[in-house]
C-alpha positions in Angstrom: -17.4 -0.3 3.6 -19.2 -0.8 0.3 -22.0 1.4 -0.6 -25.4 -0.2 -0.7 -28.5 0.6 -2.8 -32.0 1.2 -1.4 -32.8 -2.5 -1.7 -29.6 -3.6 0.2 -27.5 -4.8 -2.7 -23.8 -4.1 -2.7 -22.5 -1.4 -5.1 -20.1 -1.8 -7.9 -17.1 -1.0 -5.6 -17.7 -4.2 -3.6 -17.9 -6.3 -6.8 -14.6 -4.9 -8.0 -12.9 -5.7 -4.7 -14.3 -9.3 -4.7 -13.2 -9.7 -8.3 -9.7 -8.5 -7.6 -9.5 -10.7 -4.5 -10.6 -13.7 -6.6 -8.0 -12.9 -9.3 -5.3 -12.5 -6.6 -6.1 -16.0 -5.2 -6.0 -17.5 -8.6 -2.6 -16.0 -9.2 -1.4 -17.3 -5.8 -2.7 -20.8 -6.7 -0.9 -20.7 -10.1 2.3 -19.7 -8.4 2.0 -22.4 -5.8 1.5 -25.0 -8.6 4.7 -23.7 -10.3 6.6 -24.0 -7.0 5.4 -27.6 -6.6 6.5 -28.4 -10.1 9.9 -26.9 -9.5 10.3 -28.8 -6.2 9.4 -32.0 -8.0 12.0 -31.4 -10.7 14.6 -30.6 -8.0 13.8 -33.8 -6.2 14.1 -35.8 -9.4 17.5 -34.4 -10.0 18.5 -35.1 -6.4 17.3 -38.7 -6.8 19.4 -39.1 -10.0 22.5 -37.7 -8.3 22.1 -40.0 -5.3 21.5 -43.1 -7.5 24.6 -42.4 -9.6 27.9 -42.8 -7.6 29.9 -40.9 -10.2 27.6 -37.9 -9.8 28.1 -38.0 -6.0 31.8 -38.1 -6.4 31.7 -35.1 -8.8 29.4 -33.2 -6.4 31.7 -34.0 -3.4 34.7 -32.8 -5.4 33.0 -29.6 -6.3 32.0 -28.9 -2.8 35.5 -29.6 -1.6 36.9 -27.2 -4.1 34.4 -24.5 -3.0 35.3 -25.2 0.6 39.0 -24.8 -0.2 38.3 -21.5 -2.0 36.3 -20.2 0.9 39.1 -21.2 3.3 41.7 -19.4 1.2 39.5 -16.3 0.9 38.9 -16.2 4.6 42.5 -16.7 5.5 43.9 -14.2 3.0 41.1 -11.7 2.9 40.8 -11.7 -0.9 41.6 -13.5 -4.1 45.1 -14.9 -4.5 47.3 -12.7 -6.8 48.0 -14.1 -10.3 51.7 -14.0 -9.5 51.3 -16.3 -6.6 49.7 -18.9 -8.8 52.0 -18.5 -11.8 54.0 -21.6 -12.6 57.8 -21.5 -12.5 59.5 -21.6 -15.9 61.2 -24.8 -16.7 64.8 -25.0 -15.4 66.3 -26.4 -18.6 65.6 -23.2 -20.7 69.0 -21.7 -20.0 69.4 -18.1 -21.1 66.9 -18.3 -24.0 64.3 -16.2 -22.2 60.6 -16.7 -22.4 59.9 -15.4 -26.0 61.3 -17.1 -29.0 61.2 -15.1 -32.3 60.4 -17.1 -35.4 61.2 -15.6 -38.8 58.5 -16.1 -41.4 59.5 -16.0 -45.0 
């Protein structure tokens, strides 16, 4: 409880508590306004995506790729090894090997 003076007025401690509470409410209101602005911006972007069929296709493709990645990770328990995804060398290279040395004069 706040201390009171002889004439019944609240002491300085009560004033400090009320001032801090007022400042806290002001900060919460400012944060709420920022959240509302962010939500509006997100809704604007969502509306643009819905209105543009190409954006919807890109989004669907991205989500499908993420789903495929999640499926592979769940099935294999980890990332695929680089060797598993390495392309096969072309069959017509013969016995050349993979490195070709070039003489620079």
